[in-house]
DRENDO-1510 file (C-alpha; in Angstrom, 1 decimal, always signed):
<recs>
REC; n; res; u; v; w
REC; 1; MET; +101.2; +97.4; +109.9 .
REC; 2; ILE; +105.4; +97.9; +110.1 .
REC; 3; ARG; +108.1; +96.2; +111.9 .
REC; 4; TYR; +110.9; +98.7; +112.1 .
REC; 5; HIS; +115.2; +98.6; +112.3 .
REC; 6; ASP; +116.5; +98.1; +115.3 .
REC; 7; LYS; +119.8; +99.3; +114.1 .
REC; 8; GLY; +121.5; +102.0; +116.3 .
REC; 9; ASN; +119.2; +102.1; +118.8 .
REC; 10; ILE; +118.9; +98.3; +120.1 .
REC; 11; ASN; +119.9; +97.6; +123.5 .
REC; 12; THR; +120.9; +94.1; +123.5 .
REC; 13; ARG; +124.4; +92.5; +124.0 .
REC; 14; LEU; +123.8; +90.1; +121.1 .
REC; 15; PRO; +126.6; +89.1; +119.2 .
REC; 16; GLU; +126.4; +91.7; +116.7 .
REC; 17; SER; +128.7; +90.4; +114.3 .
REC; 18; LEU; +126.6; +86.8; +114.3 .
REC; 19; ASN; +123.4; +88.4; +114.1 .
REC; 20; LYS; +124.2; +90.3; +110.9 .
REC; 21; LYS; +124.7; +86.7; +109.6 .
REC; 22; GLN; +122.0; +84.2; +111.1 .
REC; 23; GLY; +119.2; +85.4; +108.8 .
REC; 24; VAL; +115.8; +87.1; +108.7 .
REC; 25; LEU; +112.4; +85.3; +110.2 .
REC; 26; PRO; +108.8; +86.6; +109.2 .
REC; 27; PRO; +107.1; +88.5; +112.3 .
REC; 28; LEU; +104.5; +85.9; +112.7 .
REC; 29; GLY; +102.9; +88.2; +115.4 .
REC; 30; LEU; +102.4; +90.5; +112.9 .
REC; 31; ALA; +100.9; +88.0; +110.1 .
REC; 32; TYR; +98.8; +86.9; +112.8 .
REC; 33; ILE; +97.3; +90.2; +113.3 .
REC; 34; ALA; +97.2; +91.0; +109.7 .
REC; 35; SER; +95.2; +87.6; +108.8 .
REC; 36; SER; +92.2; +88.2; +111.6 .
REC; 37; LEU; +92.0; +92.1; +110.6 .
REC; 38; GLU; +92.0; +90.8; +107.3 .
REC; 39; LYS; +89.1; +88.4; +108.3 .
REC; 40; ALA; +87.7; +91.1; +109.6 .
REC; 41; ASP; +86.9; +92.4; +106.1 .
REC; 42; HIS; +90.0; +95.4; +106.6 .
REC; 43; ARG; +92.4; +96.0; +104.4 .
REC; 44; VAL; +96.1; +95.1; +105.2 .
REC; 45; LYS; +99.3; +96.0; +104.2 .
REC; 46; ILE; +102.3; +94.6; +106.3 .
REC; 47; ILE; +105.8; +96.6; +106.0 .
REC; 48; ASP; +109.2; +94.5; +107.3 .
REC; 49; ALA; +111.6; +96.8; +106.7 .
REC; 50; ILE; +114.0; +94.2; +108.3 .
REC; 51; ALA; +113.7; +92.3; +105.9 .
REC; 52; GLU; +113.4; +94.3; +102.7 .
REC; 53; ASN; +116.3; +96.3; +104.5 .
REC; 54; LEU; +114.0; +100.0; +103.8 .
REC; 55; THR; +115.4; +103.0; +104.8 .
REC; 56; LYS; +112.9; +105.4; +107.5 .
REC; 57; ASN; +112.3; +107.7; +103.2 .
REC; 58; GLU; +111.6; +103.7; +101.2 .
REC; 59; VAL; +108.8; +103.3; +104.3 .
REC; 60; LYS; +107.4; +106.4; +104.8 .
REC; 61; GLU; +106.6; +105.7; +100.9 .
REC; 62; LYS; +105.7; +103.1; +101.4 .
REC; 63; ILE; +103.1; +104.3; +104.0 .
REC; 64; ILE; +101.9; +106.9; +101.9 .
REC; 65; GLU; +101.4; +104.3; +98.8 .
REC; 66; PHE; +99.2; +102.4; +100.7 .
REC; 67; ASN; +97.9; +105.8; +102.2 .
REC; 68; PRO; +96.1; +103.8; +105.6 .
REC; 69; ARG; +93.7; +105.7; +107.8 .
REC; 70; ILE; +95.3; +103.1; +111.5 .
REC; 71; VAL; +99.2; +101.8; +111.1 .
REC; 72; GLY; +100.4; +99.4; +113.8 .
REC; 73; VAL; +103.9; +99.1; +115.4 .
REC; 74; THR; +105.2; +96.5; +117.2 .
REC; 75; CYS; +107.9; +96.9; +119.8 .
REC; 76; MET; +109.9; +95.0; +122.0 .
REC; 77; THR; +111.3; +96.8; +125.6 .
REC; 78; PRO; +115.6; +96.8; +124.0 .
REC; 79; THR; +114.0; +97.6; +120.8 .
REC; 80; ILE; +111.8; +100.3; +121.8 .
REC; 81; ARG; +113.5; +103.1; +120.2 .
REC; 82; GLY; +112.7; +101.6; +116.6 .
REC; 83; ALA; +109.5; +100.8; +117.4 .
REC; 84; LEU; +109.1; +104.4; +118.9 .
REC; 85; GLU; +110.6; +106.3; +115.0 .
REC; 86; ALA; +108.4; +104.0; +113.6 .
REC; 87; CYS; +105.7; +105.3; +114.8 .
REC; 88; GLU; +106.8; +108.8; +114.8 .
REC; 89; ILE; +106.4; +107.8; +110.7 .
REC; 90; ALA; +103.8; +106.8; +110.9 .
REC; 91; LYS; +102.4; +110.0; +112.6 .
REC; 92; GLU; +104.2; +112.0; +109.7 .
REC; 93; CYS; +102.1; +110.5; +107.8 .
REC; 94; GLY; +99.1; +111.9; +109.3 .
REC; 95; THR; +97.5; +108.2; +110.4 .
REC; 96; ILE; +95.8; +106.9; +113.6 .
REC; 97; VAL; +98.8; +104.9; +115.0 .
REC; 98; VAL; +98.1; +101.7; +117.5 .
REC; 99; ILE; +101.4; +100.4; +119.3 .
REC; 100; GLY; +102.0; +96.5; +120.6 .
REC; 101; GLY; +104.3; +93.6; +121.8 .
REC; 102; VAL; +105.7; +92.9; +124.6 .
REC; 103; HIS; +107.0; +95.8; +125.8 .
REC; 104; LEU; +102.7; +97.2; +126.7 .
REC; 105; GLU; +102.7; +95.5; +129.4 .
REC; 106; VAL; +105.5; +96.7; +131.1 .
REC; 107; TYR; +105.6; +100.3; +130.4 .
REC; 108; PRO; +102.1; +101.4; +128.6 .
REC; 109; LYS; +101.6; +105.0; +130.7 .
REC; 110; GLU; +105.5; +105.5; +129.0 .
REC; 111; THR; +105.4; +104.5; +125.4 .
REC; 112; LEU; +101.5; +106.1; +124.9 .
REC; 113; SER; +103.3; +109.3; +126.9 .
REC; 114; TYR; +104.5; +110.3; +123.2 .
REC; 115; ASN; +102.2; +112.5; +121.2 .
REC; 116; PHE; +103.5; +110.2; +118.4 .
REC; 117; ILE; +100.9; +107.4; +119.7 .
REC; 118; ASP; +97.0; +107.0; +120.3 .
REC; 119; TYR; +96.8; +104.0; +121.5 .
REC; 120; GLY; +98.8; +101.1; +122.6 .
REC; 121; ILE; +97.4; +97.0; +122.7 .
REC; 122; ILE; +98.3; +95.3; +125.8 .
REC; 123; GLY; +98.7; +90.9; +126.0 .
REC; 124; GLU; +98.2; +89.2; +122.3 .
REC; 125; GLY; +96.1; +92.1; +120.1 .
REC; 126; GLU; +94.5; +89.6; +117.7 .
REC; 127; GLU; +91.0; +89.6; +119.1 .
REC; 128; ALA; +91.5; +94.3; +120.7 .
REC; 129; ILE; +92.8; +95.5; +117.6 .
REC; 130; ILE; +89.8; +94.0; +115.5 .
REC; 131; GLU; +87.6; +95.5; +118.0 .
REC; 132; LEU; +89.6; +98.8; +118.5 .
REC; 133; VAL; +89.8; +99.8; +114.1 .
REC; 134; ASP; +85.5; +98.5; +114.7 .
REC; 135; ALA; +85.1; +101.4; +117.4 .
REC; 136; ILE; +87.6; +103.9; +115.4 .
REC; 137; GLU; +84.7; +103.5; +111.5 .
REC; 138; ASN; +81.8; +103.4; +113.5 .
REC; 139; HIS; +82.0; +105.9; +115.9 .
REC; 140; LYS; +81.8; +103.3; +119.1 .
REC; 141; PRO; +83.3; +103.8; +122.3 .
REC; 142; ILE; +86.8; +102.2; +123.4 .
REC; 143; ASP; +86.2; +101.9; +127.0 .
REC; 144; ASN; +85.2; +99.0; +127.4 .
REC; 145; ILE; +87.9; +97.0; +124.6 .
REC; 146; GLN; +90.5; +94.8; +126.9 .
REC; 147; GLY; +93.7; +94.8; +126.1 .
REC; 148; LEU; +93.7; +98.4; +125.2 .
REC; 149; ALA; +95.7; +101.3; +126.7 .
REC; 150; TYR; +94.1; +105.4; +125.4 .
REC; 151; LYS; +93.7; +108.5; +126.2 .
REC; 152; LYS; +91.1; +110.4; +127.5 .
REC; 153; ASN; +91.4; +114.0; +128.9 .
REC; 154; ASN; +94.7; +114.3; +129.1 .
REC; 155; GLU; +95.0; +110.7; +131.1 .
REC; 156; ILE; +96.2; +107.9; +129.8 .
REC; 157; LEU; +94.1; +104.8; +131.0 .
REC; 158; LEU; +94.6; +100.7; +130.5 .
REC; 159; ASN; +92.6; +98.7; +130.9 .
REC; 160; PRO; +93.2; +94.4; +131.6 .
REC; 161; ALA; +95.6; +93.0; +129.5 .
REC; 162; ARG; +93.8; +90.3; +126.6 .
REC; 163; ILE; +94.3; +86.6; +126.2 .
REC; 164; VAL; +93.1; +84.9; +123.1 .
REC; 165; ASN; +91.8; +81.6; +125.0 .
REC; 166; ASN; +90.9; +79.9; +122.0 .
REC; 167; ILE; +94.1; +80.1; +119.5 .
REC; 168; ASP; +92.6; +78.0; +117.2 .
REC; 169; ASP; +89.8; +80.5; +116.4 .
REC; 170; LEU; +92.5; +82.2; +115.0 .
REC; 171; PRO; +93.4; +82.6; +111.0 .
REC; 172; PHE; +96.6; +81.2; +109.4 .
REC; 173; PRO; +99.2; +84.2; +109.6 .
REC; 174; ALA; +98.9; +86.2; +106.4 .
REC; 175; ARG; +102.1; +85.4; +104.9 .
REC; 176; HIS; +100.4; +86.1; +101.7 .
REC; 177; LEU; +101.2; +89.5; +102.5 .
REC; 178; LEU; +105.0; +89.1; +103.7 .
REC; 179; PRO; +107.7; +89.0; +101.5 .
REC; 180; MET; +108.2; +85.0; +101.7 .
REC; 181; GLU; +111.3; +84.8; +99.4 .
REC; 182; LYS; +113.5; +87.2; +101.8 .
REC; 183; TYR; +112.9; +84.9; +104.9 .
REC; 184; ASN; +116.3; +82.8; +105.2 .
REC; 185; SER; +118.1; +81.7; +108.7 .
REC; 186; ILE; +121.5; +80.2; +107.8 .
REC; 187; ILE; +120.5; +76.8; +110.2 .
REC; 188; SER; +117.7; +76.1; +108.0 .
REC; 189; LEU; +116.4; +75.3; +104.8 .
REC; 190; TYR; +115.7; +78.0; +102.1 .
REC; 191; PRO; +112.8; +78.6; +101.9 .
REC; 192; MET; +111.7; +78.2; +105.0 .
REC; 193; THR; +109.1; +79.5; +107.5 .
REC; 194; THR; +108.1; +79.6; +111.5 .
REC; 195; MET; +104.5; +78.3; +113.3 .
REC; 196; MET; +104.1; +77.8; +116.4 .
REC; 197; THR; +101.2; +74.7; +117.4 .
REC; 198; SER; +100.9; +76.3; +121.3 .
REC; 199; ARG; +100.7; +79.4; +123.0 .
REC; 200; GLY; +102.1; +79.9; +126.7 .
REC; 201; CYS; +105.0; +78.2; +128.5 .
REC; 202; PRO; +104.1; +76.4; +132.3 .
REC; 203; PHE; +107.8; +77.5; +133.6 .
REC; 204; ARG; +109.4; +80.6; +135.2 .
REC; 205; CYS; +113.1; +80.5; +134.3 .
REC; 206; GLY; +114.3; +83.7; +136.4 .
REC; 207; PHE; +115.8; +85.9; +133.5 .
REC; 208; CYS; +112.4; +85.1; +130.6 .
REC; 209; PHE; +109.5; +87.9; +131.1 .
REC; 210; LYS; +106.4; +86.8; +131.0 .
REC; 211; ARG; +103.0; +88.3; +130.0 .
REC; 212; GLU; +100.0; +87.7; +131.3 .
REC; 213; SER; +99.4; +85.2; +127.9 .
REC; 214; ASP; +102.2; +83.3; +128.8 .
REC; 215; LYS; +101.6; +82.0; +132.1 .
REC; 216; VAL; +98.1; +80.3; +130.1 .
REC; 217; LEU; +98.9; +77.2; +127.8 .
REC; 218; ARG; +97.1; +77.0; +125.0 .
REC; 219; LEU; +97.2; +74.0; +122.6 .
REC; 220; ARG; +96.2; +74.5; +119.0 .
REC; 221; ASP; +94.7; +71.3; +117.3 .
REC; 222; PRO; +96.9; +69.1; +115.4 .
REC; 223; VAL; +95.2; +68.3; +113.0 .
REC; 224; LYS; +94.8; +72.9; +112.3 .
REC; 225; VAL; +98.4; +72.9; +112.5 .
REC; 226; VAL; +99.0; +70.2; +109.8 .
REC; 227; ASP; +96.6; +72.1; +107.7 .
REC; 228; GLU; +99.3; +74.9; +108.4 .
REC; 229; MET; +102.1; +73.1; +107.7 .
REC; 230; GLU; +100.3; +71.8; +105.0 .
REC; 231; GLN; +99.3; +75.2; +103.5 .
REC; 232; VAL; +103.0; +77.0; +103.4 .
REC; 233; VAL; +104.9; +73.4; +102.0 .
REC; 234; LYS; +102.2; +72.9; +98.9 .
REC; 235; GLN; +101.5; +77.5; +98.6 .
REC; 236; TYR; +105.6; +78.9; +99.9 .
REC; 237; LYS; +107.5; +75.2; +98.7 .
REC; 238; ILE; +108.4; +75.4; +101.8 .
REC; 239; LYS; +111.4; +73.2; +102.9 .
REC; 240; GLU; +112.1; +73.7; +106.8 .
REC; 241; ILE; +109.4; +75.4; +109.4 .
REC; 242; MET; +110.8; +76.9; +112.8 .
REC; 243; PHE; +108.5; +76.5; +116.0 .
REC; 244; TYR; +109.1; +79.0; +117.7 .
REC; 245; ASP; +107.0; +77.7; +120.9 .
REC; 246; ASP; +108.1; +78.4; +124.0 .
REC; 247; THR; +108.2; +74.3; +125.4 .
REC; 248; PHE; +106.8; +72.1; +122.0 .
REC; 249; THR; +107.5; +69.1; +124.2 .
REC; 250; TRP; +105.2; +69.9; +127.0 .
REC; 251; ASN; +102.5; +68.2; +126.3 .
REC; 252; LYS; +103.6; +65.1; +124.9 .
REC; 253; ASN; +100.0; +63.9; +123.6 .
REC; 254; HIS; +99.5; +67.3; +121.7 .
REC; 255; VAL; +103.1; +66.3; +119.8 .
REC; 256; ILE; +102.1; +63.1; +119.3 .
REC; 257; GLY; +98.9; +64.1; +118.1 .
REC; 258; ILE; +100.6; +66.5; +114.6 .
REC; 259; CYS; +103.0; +63.6; +114.4 .
REC; 260; ASN; +100.0; +61.0; +113.8 .
REC; 261; GLU; +99.0; +63.7; +111.9 .
REC; 262; ILE; +102.0; +64.1; +109.2 .
REC; 263; PHE; +102.3; +60.5; +109.2 .
REC; 264; LYS; +98.6; +60.6; +108.3 .
REC; 265; ARG; +98.9; +63.0; +105.0 .
REC; 266; GLY; +102.1; +61.9; +103.9 .
REC; 267; ILE; +103.8; +65.3; +104.2 .
REC; 268; LYS; +107.5; +66.0; +103.4 .
REC; 269; VAL; +108.9; +68.4; +105.4 .
REC; 270; LYS; +111.7; +69.2; +107.6 .
REC; 271; TRP; +111.0; +71.6; +111.0 .
REC; 272; GLU; +112.1; +72.1; +114.2 .
REC; 273; ALA; +111.6; +73.1; +117.5 .
REC; 274; PRO; +112.8; +75.0; +121.2 .
REC; 275; THR; +112.1; +72.4; +124.3 .
REC; 276; ARG; +113.6; +71.1; +128.2 .
REC; 277; VAL; +115.9; +68.7; +128.6 .
REC; 278; ASP; +113.2; +67.7; +131.4 .
REC; 279; VAL; +110.7; +66.8; +128.7 .
REC; 280; ILE; +111.3; +64.5; +126.3 .
REC; 281; ASP; +111.9; +60.4; +126.7 .
REC; 282; GLU; +112.7; +57.8; +124.0 .
REC; 283; PRO; +110.2; +57.2; +122.6 .
REC; 284; LEU; +108.8; +60.4; +121.5 .
REC; 285; LEU; +112.6; +61.2; +120.0 .
REC; 286; GLU; +112.4; +58.2; +117.7 .
REC; 287; LEU; +108.6; +59.3; +116.7 .
REC; 288; MET; +109.7; +63.2; +116.1 .
REC; 289; LYS; +112.6; +62.2; +113.4 .
REC; 290; LYS; +110.0; +59.9; +111.7 .
REC; 291; ALA; +108.3; +63.0; +111.4 .
REC; 292; GLY; +110.6; +65.2; +110.2 .
REC; 293; CYS; +112.4; +66.6; +113.5 .
REC; 294; ILE; +116.3; +67.9; +112.6 .
REC; 295; ARG; +117.0; +69.8; +115.7 .
REC; 296; LEU; +115.7; +70.4; +119.0 .
REC; 297; ARG; +117.1; +73.4; +121.3 .
REC; 298; TYR; +117.5; +73.4; +124.2 .
REC; 299; GLY; +118.6; +75.8; +127.0 .
REC; 300; VAL; +121.2; +74.1; +128.8 .
REC; 301; GLU; +121.8; +77.5; +129.9 .
REC; 302; SER; +125.1; +77.4; +132.6 .
REC; 303; GLY; +127.2; +74.2; +133.5 .
REC; 304; ASP; +127.5; +75.5; +137.1 .
REC; 305; PRO; +124.5; +73.5; +139.6 .
REC; 306; ALA; +124.4; +76.7; +142.0 .
REC; 307; ILE; +123.8; +79.1; +138.5 .
REC; 308; LEU; +121.2; +77.0; +137.3 .
REC; 309; LYS; +120.0; +77.2; +140.7 .
REC; 310; LEU; +119.5; +80.8; +141.3 .
REC; 311; MET; +118.0; +80.6; +137.5 .
REC; 312; ASN; +115.6; +78.8; +138.4 .
REC; 313; LYS; +115.5; +75.9; +135.6 .
REC; 314; ASN; +115.0; +73.5; +137.5 .
REC; 315; ILE; +117.3; +70.7; +135.9 .
REC; 316; ASN; +120.4; +69.8; +136.1 .
REC; 317; ILE; +123.4; +69.0; +134.6 .
REC; 318; GLU; +122.5; +64.7; +134.5 .
REC; 319; MET; +119.1; +66.0; +132.9 .
REC; 320; VAL; +121.1; +67.8; +130.1 .
REC; 321; LYS; +123.6; +64.9; +129.7 .
REC; 322; ARG; +120.9; +62.4; +129.1 .
REC; 323; ALA; +118.7; +64.2; +127.3 .
REC; 324; VAL; +121.5; +65.8; +124.2 .
REC; 325; LYS; +123.0; +61.5; +124.5 .
REC; 326; MET; +118.9; +60.4; +123.9 .
REC; 327; THR; +118.5; +63.4; +121.3 .
REC; 328; LYS; +121.6; +62.2; +119.2 .
REC; 329; LYS; +120.6; +58.8; +119.3 .
REC; 330; ALA; +117.7; +59.3; +117.8 .
REC; 331; GLY; +119.7; +61.1; +115.0 .
REC; 332; ILE; +118.4; +64.6; +115.7 .
REC; 333; GLU; +120.3; +67.7; +116.2 .
REC; 334; VAL; +121.3; +69.2; +119.2 .
REC; 335; PHE; +121.3; +73.1; +119.3 .
REC; 336; ALA; +121.9; +74.8; +122.9 .
REC; 337; TYR; +121.9; +77.7; +124.4 .
REC; 338; PHE; +124.3; +78.9; +127.7 .
REC; 339; ILE; +124.3; +82.3; +129.1 .
REC; 340; ILE; +127.3; +83.7; +130.0 .
REC; 341; GLY; +128.1; +86.2; +132.6 .
REC; 342; TYR; +125.1; +86.0; +134.6 .
REC; 343; ALA; +124.7; +87.7; +138.2 .
REC; 344; ASN; +126.5; +85.9; +140.6 .
REC; 345; GLU; +129.3; +84.5; +138.2 .
REC; 346; THR; +132.9; +84.3; +138.4 .
REC; 347; PRO; +135.4; +83.1; +135.8 .
REC; 348; GLN; +134.7; +79.0; +137.4 .
REC; 349; THR; +131.6; +79.4; +136.8 .
REC; 350; ILE; +131.6; +80.3; +133.6 .
REC; 351; GLN; +134.6; +77.9; +132.6 .
REC; 352; LYS; +132.6; +75.4; +133.9 .
REC; 353; THR; +129.4; +76.2; +130.9 .
REC; 354; ILE; +132.5; +76.3; +128.0 .
REC; 355; ASN; +133.6; +72.9; +129.4 .
REC; 356; LEU; +129.8; +71.9; +129.5 .
REC; 357; ALA; +129.5; +73.2; +125.7 .
REC; 358; ARG; +132.8; +70.7; +124.6 .
REC; 359; GLU; +131.6; +68.0; +126.5 .
REC; 360; LEU; +128.2; +68.0; +125.6 .
REC; 361; ASN; +129.1; +68.3; +121.7 .
REC; 362; CYS; +126.2; +69.6; +120.2 .
REC; 363; ASP; +126.1; +70.2; +116.6 .
REC; 364; LEU; +125.3; +74.4; +117.0 .
REC; 365; VAL; +125.5; +75.9; +120.3 .
REC; 366; MET; +124.8; +80.2; +121.0 .
REC; 367; PHE; +126.0; +82.1; +124.0 .
REC; 368; THR; +124.7; +85.0; +125.2 .
REC; 369; VAL; +125.5; +87.8; +127.5 .
REC; 370; ALA; +122.7; +87.3; +130.8 .
REC; 371; THR; +120.1; +90.7; +130.0 .
REC; 372; PRO; +118.1; +91.9; +133.3 .
REC; 373; CYS; +115.0; +91.8; +131.5 .
REC; 374; PRO; +112.0; +93.8; +133.1 .
REC; 375; GLN; +110.1; +92.5; +135.4 .
REC; 376; THR; +112.6; +89.5; +135.8 .
REC; 377; PRO; +114.1; +87.4; +138.6 .
REC; 378; LEU; +117.3; +88.3; +137.4 .
REC; 379; TYR; +116.3; +92.5; +136.8 .
REC; 380; THR; +115.8; +92.9; +140.9 .
REC; 381; LEU; +119.4; +91.3; +140.9 .
REC; 382; ALA; +120.9; +93.9; +139.0 .
REC; 383; PHE; +119.3; +96.3; +140.7 .
REC; 384; GLN; +120.3; +94.8; +144.0 .
REC; 385; LYS; +124.1; +94.8; +143.2 .
REC; 386; ASN; +124.1; +98.6; +142.5 .
REC; 387; ILE; +124.9; +97.1; +138.7 .
REC; 388; ILE; +121.5; +99.3; +136.9 .
REC; 389; ASP; +118.8; +101.6; +139.0 .
REC; 390; TYR; +115.7; +99.9; +139.3 .
REC; 391; ASP; +113.9; +102.4; +137.1 .
REC; 392; TYR; +116.4; +101.9; +134.0 .
REC; 393; TRP; +114.1; +100.5; +131.3 .
REC; 394; GLN; +111.6; +103.3; +131.8 .
REC; 395; GLN; +113.9; +105.6; +131.8 .
REC; 396; PHE; +115.0; +103.9; +128.6 .
REC; 397; THR; +111.8; +103.8; +127.1 .
REC; 398; LEU; +111.4; +107.8; +128.1 .
REC; 399; GLY; +114.6; +108.7; +125.8 .
REC; 400; LYS; +115.9; +110.0; +129.3 .
REC; 401; ILE; +118.9; +107.8; +129.2 .
REC; 402; ASP; +121.1; +106.2; +125.9 .
REC; 403; HIS; +123.6; +104.2; +127.8 .
REC; 404; ARG; +123.0; +100.2; +127.3 .
REC; 405; PHE; +123.0; +98.4; +130.8 .
REC; 406; PRO; +126.5; +97.0; +132.1 .
REC; 407; TYR; +127.3; +93.1; +132.6 .
REC; 408; PHE; +127.0; +91.9; +135.9 .
REC; 409; VAL; +130.8; +90.0; +135.0 .
REC; 410; ALA; +133.5; +92.4; +134.2 .
REC; 411; ASP; +135.0; +91.7; +130.1 .
REC; 412; ALA; +131.8; +89.9; +129.5 .
REC; 413; ASP; +132.0; +90.5; +125.3 .
REC; 414; LYS; +135.5; +89.1; +126.1 .
REC; 415; TRP; +134.1; +85.7; +128.0 .
REC; 416; ILE; +131.4; +85.0; +124.8 .
REC; 417; LYS; +133.9; +86.2; +122.3 .
REC; 418; ARG; +136.7; +82.5; +124.0 .
REC; 419; ALA; +133.2; +80.6; +124.7 .
REC; 420; TYR; +132.5; +80.4; +120.9 .
REC; 421; ARG; +135.9; +80.1; +119.6 .
REC; 422; LYS; +136.3; +77.5; +122.0 .
REC; 423; PHE; +133.5; +75.5; +120.9 .
REC; 424; TYR; +133.6; +75.8; +117.0 .
REC; 425; PHE; +137.7; +76.3; +116.4 .
REC; 426; ARG; +137.7; +73.0; +117.5 .
REC; 427; PRO; +139.6; +70.6; +114.6 .
REC; 428; SER; +137.3; +67.9; +114.5 .
REC; 429; TYR; +133.9; +70.1; +115.0 .
REC; 430; ILE; +135.1; +71.7; +112.0 .
REC; 431; LEU; +135.9; +68.2; +110.2 .
REC; 432; ARG; +132.0; +67.3; +111.4 .
REC; 433; GLN; +130.5; +70.2; +109.5 .
REC; 434; LEU; +133.0; +69.7; +106.8 .
REC; 435; LEU; +132.0; +66.0; +105.8 .
REC; 436; LYS; +128.4; +68.1; +105.6 .
REC; 437; ILE; +128.2; +69.9; +103.2 .
REC; 438; ARG; +126.2; +69.0; +100.7 .
REC; 439; SER; +126.4; +71.8; +97.8 .
REC; 440; TRP; +127.5; +75.1; +97.4 .
REC; 441; ASP; +124.3; +76.4; +99.7 .
REC; 442; ASP; +126.4; +74.4; +102.4 .
REC; 443; ILE; +129.4; +76.2; +101.7 .
REC; 444; LYS; +128.3; +80.0; +101.7 .
REC; 445; LYS; +126.5; +79.3; +105.1 .
REC; 446; HIS; +129.2; +77.8; +106.8 .
REC; 447; TRP; +131.7; +81.0; +105.2 .
REC; 448; GLN; +129.2; +83.2; +106.8 .
REC; 449; ALA; +129.2; +81.5; +109.8 .
REC; 450; PHE; +133.0; +81.2; +110.0 .
REC; 451; LYS; +133.8; +85.1; +109.5 .
REC; 452; GLY; +130.9; +86.2; +111.8 .
REC; 453; LEU; +132.8; +84.1; +114.1 .
REC; 454; LEU; +136.5; +85.6; +113.5 .
REC; 455; PHE; +135.8; +88.6; +113.1 .
REC; 456; PHE; +133.2; +88.6; +116.3 .
REC; 457; SER; +132.0; +92.2; +118.2 .
REC; 458; ILE; +128.9; +92.3; +120.3 .
REC; 459; HIS; +126.9; +95.0; +120.1 .
REC; 460; GLU; +128.3; +97.8; +122.2 .
</recs>
């Protein structure tokens, strides 16, 4: 199984200079697929080309050394070019090639049109991949495998997307197959890892692509969540866990259950999570703080009410201010996300966003340029405003176009640079960060972040 480089072919507008400094996180999805295959008595290897900084030839050498019958590759739409290269390498090694990931729910036929790809997994892959491997090994029919895209008589056929209904049935991610020492985050303690306590999200933000599985919220048993926390602390000496749920506190009783289980076992590990400003309250924040929560990530997105409405965020500025104030009061750091250059943006609305970021005075912020992901309301707006052709991502997948998507707002990259500097280069902020320094590692992380901001550049 492979997670491959996106260097030189990534189609995003993420700040390149900051991306290089922020660290590398474990491929949690691949680790879940791998552990599910191991549970079914299959021999598995994960090649994380990104974490190990492997060249194309080194990836090929590792495939040849392991000599697998089947190779799986993960992909997203903006990074499809890198995933296709990985598939081509695997096919050159004589393997059966399976591709999966979010992208397959959007353009499965286009992806399987490449002759070096044999199968695709549509939706969540843990159950589908086991059925596919069993069918290949035992020469069984594949037609009825839910979540499978396959080729038959020169035709690409698609079965309905797969959803894992009971996520408690899944084994813990196969971290023993990952180079755990390679994973780090510029904002986290080392060593660190990622985890999930739920799958799915009930919200429908206009810029966010939703898979079929994303539309169904499923919660893990708090006991199993803390079992996994205990495992990573004992086995890998993890000091910080980054939860990667879509909305960690959507079900408050679930969070309370996790916190109480942490108290019950006396586990001492710091953790952070993403959530929304409208699904927290003071008692919950205080409980989370006591249970080890050190940081919450909020999608604030914009400082302009009209833009927030267009984004379908269903929040307002007062909610944002109240949530940030409560979080700080509980002693939890605040990390806020903002989008610059959304549809209908003007210099005035962008400036409101920058002003709000400075007013909130969060511990950390991230600004990104609006990205019209396929099958989102923002993508429809991009088409309506003649920003991109309606088949843009389809043509990009097929390799028929190479240009990155244009901005909604001229000079959006300059606005992003301005936003970062207006927030992070304030003397008061710099002084606050200097006072937090407790180790040589802190100094190195701050220096890396400073260089990323000073020599700011964005993917072009």
